[in-house]
C-alpha positions as CSV (number, residue, x, y, z in Angstrom):
1,M,-32.1,202.9,-139.7
2,M,-35.2,204.7,-138.6
3,K,-37.6,205.5,-141.5
4,N,-40.4,207.2,-139.5
5,K,-39.9,210.7,-138.3
6,L,-39.5,210.7,-134.5
7,S,-41.6,213.4,-132.9
8,R,-39.8,216.3,-131.3
9,I,-38.6,215.6,-127.8
10,L,-36.0,216.3,-125.7
11,L,-32.6,215.1,-126.2
12,S,-31.6,218.6,-125.9
13,V,-31.0,219.7,-122.5
14,S,-29.7,222.6,-120.8
15,A,-29.2,225.4,-118.3
16,A,-26.2,227.6,-118.7
17,A,-26.1,229.0,-115.3
18,L,-28.7,227.1,-113.5
19,A,-29.2,230.2,-111.6
20,A,-31.5,228.0,-109.9
21,L,-31.9,224.6,-108.8
22,M,-34.0,225.2,-105.8
23,M,-33.2,223.0,-102.9
24,T,-36.8,223.1,-101.6
25,V,-37.6,220.8,-104.5
26,A,-40.9,219.2,-104.3
27,A,-41.5,216.5,-106.8
28,S,-44.0,215.3,-109.4
29,A,-47.1,213.6,-110.4
30,D,-45.5,210.4,-109.2
31,G,-46.2,211.4,-105.6
32,Y,-44.7,214.8,-105.3
33,S,-46.4,218.2,-105.3
34,R,-45.7,221.4,-107.1
35,S,-44.1,223.9,-104.7
36,R,-45.4,227.0,-106.6
37,T,-47.4,228.3,-109.5
38,Y,-46.0,229.6,-112.8
39,D,-47.4,233.0,-113.4
40,G,-46.0,233.7,-116.9
41,R,-43.2,235.7,-115.4
42,F,-40.5,234.9,-118.0
43,S,-40.8,237.4,-120.9
44,D,-38.5,235.3,-123.1
45,V,-40.7,232.2,-122.9
46,A,-43.4,232.7,-125.4
47,S,-46.7,230.9,-124.7
48,G,-46.7,229.4,-128.1
49,S,-43.1,227.9,-127.9
50,W,-42.6,224.1,-127.8
51,Y,-40.9,224.4,-124.4
52,Y,-43.4,226.7,-122.7
53,R,-45.1,223.9,-120.7
54,N,-41.7,222.3,-119.9
55,V,-40.4,225.5,-118.4
56,A,-43.6,226.1,-116.5
57,D,-43.5,222.6,-115.0
58,A,-39.8,222.7,-114.1
59,Y,-40.4,226.0,-112.4
60,E,-43.5,224.8,-110.6
61,Y,-41.7,221.7,-109.3
62,G,-39.0,224.0,-108.0
63,L,-36.3,222.5,-110.2
64,I,-35.1,225.5,-112.3
65,D,-35.5,229.2,-111.8
66,G,-34.9,231.9,-114.3
67,K,-31.7,233.8,-115.0
68,S,-33.4,236.8,-113.4
69,A,-36.8,237.5,-112.0
70,D,-38.4,237.9,-115.4
71,T,-36.1,236.1,-117.9
72,F,-35.3,232.4,-118.3
73,D,-32.7,232.4,-121.1
74,P,-34.2,229.4,-122.9
75,D,-31.3,229.2,-125.4
76,G,-28.6,229.5,-122.8
77,S,-26.1,226.6,-122.6
78,L,-25.6,224.1,-119.8
79,T,-22.2,223.3,-118.3
80,V,-20.9,219.9,-117.2
81,A,-21.0,221.0,-113.5
82,E,-24.6,222.2,-113.8
83,T,-25.6,218.9,-115.5
84,I,-24.1,216.9,-112.7
85,K,-25.9,219.1,-110.2
86,L,-29.3,218.5,-111.8
87,A,-28.6,214.8,-112.2
88,S,-27.6,214.5,-108.5
89,V,-30.7,216.4,-107.3
90,C,-33.0,214.3,-109.5
91,N,-31.3,211.1,-108.1
92,Q,-31.9,212.2,-104.5
93,L,-35.5,213.2,-105.3
94,L,-36.2,209.9,-106.9
95,T,-34.5,208.0,-104.0
96,K,-35.7,210.0,-101.0
97,G,-38.7,211.9,-102.1
98,S,-37.2,215.2,-101.2
99,V,-33.9,217.0,-101.5
100,D,-31.6,217.5,-98.5
101,D,-28.9,220.2,-98.9
102,S,-26.6,218.4,-96.5
103,A,-26.2,215.6,-99.0
104,F,-24.3,217.9,-101.2
105,A,-22.3,219.7,-98.5
106,L,-18.5,219.3,-98.7
107,E,-16.1,220.9,-96.3
108,N,-13.4,223.2,-97.7
109,A,-14.8,222.7,-101.2
110,A,-12.7,224.6,-103.8
111,H,-15.7,225.0,-106.2
112,W,-19.4,225.4,-105.8
113,Y,-20.0,222.1,-107.6
114,D,-17.6,219.9,-105.7
115,G,-20.3,218.6,-103.3
116,Y,-22.5,217.6,-106.2
117,V,-19.6,215.8,-108.0
118,A,-18.7,213.9,-104.8
119,Y,-22.3,212.9,-104.4
120,A,-22.5,211.8,-108.0
121,A,-19.2,209.9,-107.8
122,Q,-20.4,207.9,-104.8
123,R,-23.5,206.8,-106.7
124,D,-21.8,206.0,-110.0
125,I,-23.5,208.9,-111.8
126,V,-20.1,210.3,-112.5
127,T,-17.5,207.5,-113.0
128,E,-14.5,209.5,-114.2
129,P,-13.2,213.1,-113.6
130,Y,-13.9,215.7,-116.2
131,D,-11.2,217.9,-117.6
132,D,-13.3,221.0,-117.6
133,Y,-16.5,221.3,-115.5
134,G,-17.2,224.7,-117.0
135,A,-17.3,223.4,-120.5
136,S,-20.7,223.0,-122.3
137,A,-22.3,219.6,-121.7
138,T,-23.3,217.6,-124.7
139,R,-26.6,215.8,-125.2
140,G,-24.8,212.5,-125.2
141,M,-23.3,213.3,-121.8
142,V,-26.7,214.4,-120.4
143,A,-28.2,211.0,-121.6
144,V,-25.5,209.1,-119.7
145,L,-25.7,211.1,-116.5
146,F,-29.4,211.0,-116.2
147,S,-29.6,207.3,-117.2
148,R,-27.3,206.6,-114.3
149,A,-29.2,208.9,-112.0
150,I,-32.5,207.2,-112.7
151,R,-31.1,203.6,-112.5
152,G,-29.0,204.5,-109.4
153,A,-32.2,205.5,-107.6
154,G,-33.6,202.0,-108.2
155,V,-36.2,203.2,-110.6
156,T,-37.1,201.3,-113.8
157,P,-39.4,203.5,-115.9
158,A,-41.9,201.9,-118.2
159,E,-40.7,201.6,-121.8
160,L,-43.2,203.8,-123.7
161,N,-41.5,203.5,-127.1
162,V,-40.0,200.7,-129.1
163,V,-36.6,202.0,-130.3
164,E,-34.2,199.3,-131.4
165,F,-30.4,199.8,-131.8
166,G,-29.9,201.4,-135.2
167,D,-33.2,203.2,-135.3
168,I,-31.7,206.6,-134.4
169,P,-29.9,207.7,-137.6
170,D,-27.1,209.8,-136.0
171,V,-26.3,207.6,-133.1
172,D,-23.7,204.9,-133.7
173,S,-24.7,201.8,-131.7
174,S,-21.0,201.5,-130.5
175,A,-20.8,205.2,-129.3
176,W,-20.1,205.5,-125.6
177,Y,-23.4,207.2,-125.0
178,A,-25.5,205.0,-127.3
179,T,-27.1,202.7,-124.8
180,S,-28.1,205.6,-122.5
181,V,-29.6,207.6,-125.5
182,Y,-31.6,204.6,-126.5
183,R,-32.7,203.8,-123.0
184,L,-34.0,207.3,-122.4
185,A,-35.7,207.4,-125.8
186,R,-37.6,204.2,-124.9
187,W,-38.6,205.8,-121.6
188,G,-39.9,208.9,-123.4
189,I,-37.4,211.2,-121.7
190,L,-34.8,211.8,-124.4
191,V,-35.3,211.3,-128.1
192,G,-34.7,213.2,-131.4
193,D,-36.0,216.1,-133.4
194,E,-38.7,215.9,-136.0
195,W,-36.2,214.1,-138.3
196,G,-35.2,211.6,-135.7
197,L,-31.8,213.2,-135.2
198,V,-30.3,213.4,-131.7
199,H,-27.2,215.5,-132.3
200,A,-25.6,213.8,-129.3
201,D,-22.3,215.6,-129.7
202,S,-23.9,219.1,-129.7
203,S,-24.4,221.3,-126.6
204,I,-27.8,221.6,-125.0
205,R,-30.1,224.5,-123.9
206,R,-31.9,225.5,-120.7
207,S,-35.3,225.1,-122.4
208,E,-34.5,221.5,-123.3
209,M,-33.2,220.8,-119.9
210,S,-36.5,221.9,-118.4
211,A,-38.1,219.1,-120.5
212,V,-35.6,216.5,-119.3
213,V,-35.8,217.1,-115.6
214,T,-39.6,217.3,-115.7
215,R,-39.9,214.0,-117.5
216,V,-37.4,212.4,-115.2
217,I,-39.5,213.0,-112.1
218,D,-43.0,213.1,-113.7
219,S,-44.0,210.0,-115.6
220,S,-47.1,211.7,-117.0
221,A,-45.0,214.2,-118.8
222,R,-43.1,211.5,-120.8
223,V,-43.5,211.4,-124.5
224,R,-44.8,208.6,-126.8
225,I,-43.1,208.7,-130.2
226,A,-45.6,208.5,-133.0
227,G,-45.5,205.2,-134.7
228,R,-43.3,203.7,-132.1
229,E,-45.6,203.4,-129.1
230,N,-45.1,200.3,-127.1
231,T,-48.4,198.4,-127.3
232,A,-47.2,195.5,-125.1
233,G,-48.8,197.0,-122.0
234,S,-45.7,198.6,-120.5
235,A,-47.5,201.6,-119.2
236,V,-46.9,200.1,-115.8
237,Q,-43.6,199.2,-114.2
238,P,-42.3,195.8,-115.4
239,E,-42.6,192.9,-112.9
240,V,-39.3,192.2,-111.1
241,P,-38.4,188.6,-111.7
242,A,-38.0,186.2,-108.9
243,A,-34.5,185.6,-107.6
244,S,-34.4,182.2,-109.3
245,D,-35.2,183.6,-112.7
246,A,-32.1,183.4,-115.0
247,L,-31.2,184.2,-118.5
248,V,-28.6,181.9,-120.2
249,L,-26.3,184.1,-122.4
250,Y,-24.3,181.1,-123.6
251,A,-25.0,177.4,-122.9
252,G,-21.8,175.8,-124.2
253,T,-21.4,172.0,-124.3
254,N,-21.4,169.4,-121.7
255,E,-18.0,168.1,-122.8
256,A,-15.1,168.5,-120.4
257,Q,-12.5,170.9,-121.6
258,G,-8.8,170.1,-121.5
259,L,-6.0,172.3,-120.3
260,T,-5.5,175.7,-121.9
261,G,-3.2,178.5,-120.8
262,I,-5.4,181.2,-122.2
263,A,-6.2,183.3,-119.2
264,G,-9.7,184.4,-119.9
265,F,-12.7,184.8,-122.2
266,A,-14.9,187.6,-123.5
267,A,-18.3,187.8,-125.0
268,D,-20.6,190.4,-126.7
269,V,-24.2,189.2,-126.5
270,T,-27.4,190.6,-127.8
271,V,-30.8,189.7,-126.2
272,K,-34.0,190.1,-128.1
273,N,-37.4,188.7,-127.1
274,G,-35.8,186.8,-124.3
275,A,-33.3,184.9,-126.6
276,A,-29.6,185.5,-126.4
277,S,-27.2,185.5,-129.4
278,V,-23.5,185.9,-129.3
279,N,-22.2,188.7,-131.6
280,A,-18.5,188.0,-131.1
281,N,-16.4,186.2,-128.5
282,Y,-13.0,185.1,-127.4
283,S,-12.5,181.6,-126.1
284,L,-16.2,181.4,-125.0
285,D,-16.3,177.8,-126.2
286,L,-14.3,176.8,-123.0
287,V,-17.2,178.1,-120.8
288,N,-20.4,176.4,-119.9
289,Q,-23.7,178.0,-118.7
290,L,-22.8,181.7,-118.8
291,T,-25.9,182.9,-117.0
292,V,-27.1,186.3,-115.7
293,E,-29.6,186.7,-112.8
294,R,-30.9,189.7,-110.8
295,D,-28.0,189.6,-108.4
296,S,-25.2,187.8,-110.2
297,V,-23.5,186.5,-113.4
298,S,-22.1,183.1,-113.3
299,F,-20.4,180.5,-115.5
300,R,-19.1,176.9,-115.2
301,L,-15.7,175.4,-115.8
302,R,-15.8,171.7,-116.4
303,R,-13.1,169.3,-115.3
304,G,-11.6,166.2,-116.9
305,S,-8.6,164.5,-118.4
306,G,-6.5,165.5,-115.4
307,Y,-6.6,169.1,-116.6
308,E,-9.1,171.9,-116.3
309,A,-10.1,174.6,-118.8
310,F,-8.6,178.0,-118.0
311,E,-6.2,176.7,-115.4
312,V,-4.6,180.1,-115.1
313,L,-7.9,181.9,-114.8
314,R,-9.1,179.4,-112.3
315,G,-6.1,180.1,-110.0
316,E,-6.7,183.9,-110.3
317,L,-10.4,183.6,-109.5
318,E,-9.9,181.4,-106.5
319,K,-7.3,183.7,-105.1
320,A,-9.7,186.6,-105.5
321,A,-12.8,184.8,-104.2
322,V,-14.6,186.1,-101.1
323,G,-16.1,182.7,-100.5
324,A,-16.1,179.1,-101.6
325,N,-18.7,176.5,-100.8
326,G,-20.0,178.6,-98.0
327,S,-16.7,179.4,-96.3
328,V,-15.4,183.0,-96.1
329,L,-11.9,183.1,-97.4
330,R,-11.0,186.8,-97.6
331,S,-12.4,190.1,-96.5
332,G,-14.8,191.9,-98.7
333,V,-12.7,195.1,-98.8
334,D,-9.7,193.1,-100.0
335,V,-11.6,191.4,-102.8
336,Y,-13.7,194.3,-103.9
337,T,-11.2,195.9,-106.2
338,R,-9.4,192.7,-107.3
339,V,-12.5,190.9,-108.5
340,N,-13.5,194.0,-110.6
341,E,-10.1,193.6,-112.3
342,L,-10.9,190.0,-113.2
343,L,-14.5,190.7,-114.5
344,Y,-15.5,193.7,-116.6
345,L,-19.2,193.6,-117.2
346,W,-21.4,196.1,-119.0
347,A,-25.2,196.0,-119.2
348,D,-26.3,198.2,-122.2
349,G,-23.0,199.9,-122.1
350,E,-23.0,200.8,-118.3
351,R,-20.3,199.2,-116.1
352,V,-21.8,196.8,-113.5
353,T,-19.8,196.8,-110.3
354,I,-19.1,193.5,-108.7
355,S,-19.1,193.2,-104.9
356,G,-18.0,189.7,-104.4
357,L,-17.0,186.4,-106.0
358,W,-18.0,182.9,-104.8
359,Y,-17.3,179.5,-106.3
360,A,-18.7,176.1,-105.6
361,D,-17.4,172.7,-106.6
362,H,-19.8,170.1,-108.1
363,D,-19.4,166.8,-109.7
364,G,-17.4,167.4,-112.9
365,Y,-17.5,171.2,-112.8
366,T,-17.0,174.4,-110.7
367,T,-19.4,177.3,-110.7
368,Y,-18.1,180.8,-110.3
369,A,-20.7,183.5,-109.4
370,F,-20.0,187.2,-109.4
371,Y,-22.4,189.2,-107.3
372,F,-23.6,192.6,-108.3
373,D,-23.2,195.7,-106.1
374,E,-26.9,196.5,-106.9
375,A,-29.5,194.2,-108.3
376,L,-30.4,194.4,-112.0
377,T,-33.5,193.6,-114.1
378,P,-32.0,191.2,-116.7
379,E,-34.9,191.2,-119.1
380,S,-34.6,195.0,-119.5
381,V,-31.0,194.7,-120.8
382,S,-30.6,194.2,-124.6
383,R,-26.8,193.9,-124.7
384,W,-24.3,192.3,-122.4
385,Q,-20.6,192.7,-122.8
386,L,-18.0,191.1,-120.6
387,V,-14.3,190.3,-120.2
388,C,-13.2,187.7,-117.7
389,G,-9.5,187.3,-117.0
390,T,-6.8,189.1,-118.9
391,P,-7.2,188.8,-122.7
392,G,-5.5,191.8,-124.1
393,S,-7.1,194.6,-126.1
394,D,-5.3,193.6,-129.3
395,T,-6.6,190.0,-128.9
396,L,-10.2,191.3,-128.5
397,K,-9.9,193.4,-131.6
398,L,-8.6,190.4,-133.6
399,C,-11.8,188.6,-132.6
400,G,-14.0,191.4,-133.9
401,M,-14.6,192.8,-130.5
402,D,-13.5,196.4,-131.0
403,A,-16.4,197.8,-129.0
404,V,-15.6,195.6,-126.0
405,A,-11.9,196.4,-126.3
406,S,-12.7,200.1,-126.3
407,L,-14.8,199.7,-123.2
408,V,-12.0,198.0,-121.4
409,E,-9.4,200.6,-122.5
410,N,-11.6,203.4,-121.2
411,A,-12.8,201.7,-118.0
412,Y,-12.2,204.0,-115.1
413,G,-11.2,201.7,-112.2
414,V,-13.9,200.6,-109.8
415,Q,-16.4,203.0,-108.2
416,V,-17.0,202.3,-104.5
417,S,-18.5,204.2,-101.7
418,G,-18.7,204.5,-97.9
419,E,-16.4,202.4,-95.7
420,I,-15.1,200.4,-98.7
421,A,-14.0,203.5,-100.6
422,Q,-12.2,204.7,-97.5
423,A,-10.5,201.4,-96.9
424,V,-9.4,201.1,-100.5
425,A,-8.1,204.7,-100.4
426,D,-6.2,204.0,-97.1
427,A,-4.7,200.8,-98.5
428,A,-3.6,202.5,-101.7
429,G,-1.9,205.4,-99.9
430,S,-0.3,208.1,-102.0
431,E,2.4,206.3,-103.7
432,T,3.1,207.0,-107.4
433,A,2.8,204.0,-109.7
434,P,6.2,202.9,-111.0
435,D,7.2,203.4,-114.7
436,N,6.6,200.0,-116.3
437,S,7.3,201.2,-119.9
438,V,10.5,199.1,-120.2
439,Y,8.7,196.0,-119.0
440,T,5.7,196.5,-121.3
441,D,7.9,197.4,-124.3
442,A,9.8,194.1,-123.8
443,I,6.5,192.2,-123.8
444,D,5.3,194.0,-126.9
445,A,8.6,193.2,-128.6
446,A,8.3,189.5,-127.8
447,K,4.7,189.4,-129.0
448,S,5.5,190.3,-132.6
449,T,2.7,190.5,-135.2
450,A,3.7,187.1,-136.5
451,A,3.7,185.4,-133.0
452,K,1.2,182.7,-132.2
453,I,0.8,182.9,-128.4
454,S,-0.5,179.7,-126.8
455,F,0.0,180.6,-123.2
456,E,0.6,183.8,-121.2
457,Y,0.5,184.6,-117.6
458,E,1.6,187.6,-115.5
459,A,3.2,186.9,-112.1
460,D,4.6,189.4,-109.6
461,R,8.2,188.9,-110.8
462,C,7.8,188.3,-114.5
463,Y,5.6,187.7,-117.5
464,I,5.5,184.2,-118.9
465,L,5.0,183.6,-122.6
466,Y,4.9,180.4,-124.6
467,G,4.3,180.2,-128.4
468,A,5.8,180.3,-131.8
469,G,7.2,183.3,-133.7
470,L,8.3,185.2,-130.7
471,Y,10.4,188.2,-131.6
472,G,9.5,187.6,-135.3
473,T,11.2,184.1,-135.4
474,G,9.9,181.2,-137.6
475,A,6.4,179.8,-137.4
476,E,7.7,176.5,-136.0
477,D,10.2,178.2,-133.6
478,Y,8.5,177.4,-130.2
479,R,9.9,178.7,-127.0
480,L,8.9,179.2,-123.4
481,M,10.3,182.4,-121.8
482,F,10.2,184.8,-118.8
483,I,10.2,188.6,-119.2
484,F,11.3,190.3,-116.1
485,R,10.3,193.7,-114.7
486,D,13.6,195.3,-115.8
487,G,12.9,194.4,-119.4
488,T,15.4,191.4,-119.5
489,S,14.2,188.0,-120.6
490,Q,15.1,184.3,-120.1
491,T,14.3,181.4,-122.4
492,V,13.2,178.5,-120.2
493,Y,12.7,175.9,-122.9
494,E,13.0,175.8,-126.7
495,G,10.6,173.5,-128.5
496,K,7.0,172.4,-128.2
497,V,5.4,171.5,-124.9
498,T,2.5,169.1,-124.6
499,A,0.9,170.8,-121.6
500,I,1.5,174.0,-119.6
501,R,-0.2,175.6,-116.6
502,V,0.3,177.6,-113.4
503,N,-0.7,176.2,-110.1
504,S,-3.7,177.7,-108.3
505,A,-1.4,179.6,-105.9
506,G,0.1,181.3,-108.9
507,S,3.7,180.4,-107.8
508,V,4.8,177.4,-109.9
509,L,4.8,176.9,-113.7
510,Y,4.3,173.3,-114.8
511,Y,5.0,172.2,-118.4
512,N,5.2,168.8,-120.0
513,T,7.6,167.7,-122.8
514,T,8.0,164.4,-124.6
515,A,11.0,162.2,-123.7
516,P,12.9,160.1,-126.4
517,D,11.0,157.0,-125.1
518,G,7.7,158.7,-125.9
519,R,6.7,159.2,-122.3
520,E,6.0,162.6,-120.9
521,I,8.2,164.5,-118.5
522,Q,6.6,167.2,-116.2
523,H,8.8,170.1,-115.3
524,G,8.2,172.6,-112.6
525,V,9.6,176.1,-112.2
526,N,9.1,178.2,-109.1
527,F,8.9,181.8,-110.1
528,D,7.4,183.3,-106.9
């Protein structure tokens, strides 16, 4: 935990009625000019207050007006809608250099903020709907929205402060807003009070928001924390690595992996000083060369012994791929949502959207590469969390991956924009999802607490389970069974199998049993 007192800054933020986000926004010392001069007009902003200069700067840049001609209401609160508005305007300012009102225009809008919310949703600033846009925004929420607004503009601020996870006393490193709070603290935009406390769940003030927006657009206004200044020369933008630069998150072994019916893997990896260490994982030992680059994350599956590691996962990946060995297999629109259901990836707690999946066969292994919607700077990320395939939340928690399980459970679909968003919406139609409770309850009943699941796979018609202790039976009671959508089940085989897999088309189940003469018999069941 942090021992030094962090100097006062700004993770307070605000603007109760943003009576004013002026759309003639000029910008900052980073190439923008002030659109007006502050003349001391706000009687409730004392010249000796800590926020005086912040209010004056925000006013001069044309970002925030007062609540009236001569009052600012520095202690007023900021709503969710107003925070989204400010984050959206700052994003456009950082992206375009100026603000265009038409970017936030929305025909037949029901609320004044709908256009800003739509703009923010298209740019992944807002990734899920809020229950109440009139509610007070919290400091943690502000950290998340502005972190996304800055990164979404393609800006990578210099890290002025060295603030490691655990240094901020009242921010749990697993909190949903933690990575954004830490990131903005390192940038000198959001940090704590004189005791180093952030109060991330508390509401924020207009005076504090004036500091946030000023520091977002004006690098000279950012704050260095006493005792935590970065002395590594990061006062300039970090160099963007060449496309060939790569960081290996997990190397694995060079040994070929035999067949397994486990349909995925997961990893929680910390990177410090360029070295990666795995905090927790699920079946990561079956993967080789898990590597992240500016534009992609990739891994290898080795082949051998007539079987291949993650045969189920391999089939799902190759069905979803947009390309293989240079040949286009499926349309990008078709793969966009499916591939994001097969790989969940977070960089410092923020979901990374995948735009396509390619795979290439080599001697002895296949490489699968997931390409990012937007390029990243891998060396600026201190924590990578990912889930590939379909390991369940309970499985992840059993492996000590509660934080990753929580991220998966709260993941809000896939955010897309433009033509892809429209195509996805058209394809989805307006049908209501069927009630699958009977089906899921039947699966949960089969997977009792005592069950040892060796293989599971979900097909269109049924869910396939193989293991011991299903429905609470004995530890040596092995069975292979199908659970159908109506909740009924069918036992396909009772006893141990020596191998089990689903073909790459996802339509035939193969399993091997031992005959009385000691030789193996392969069985095939078509469940398509």
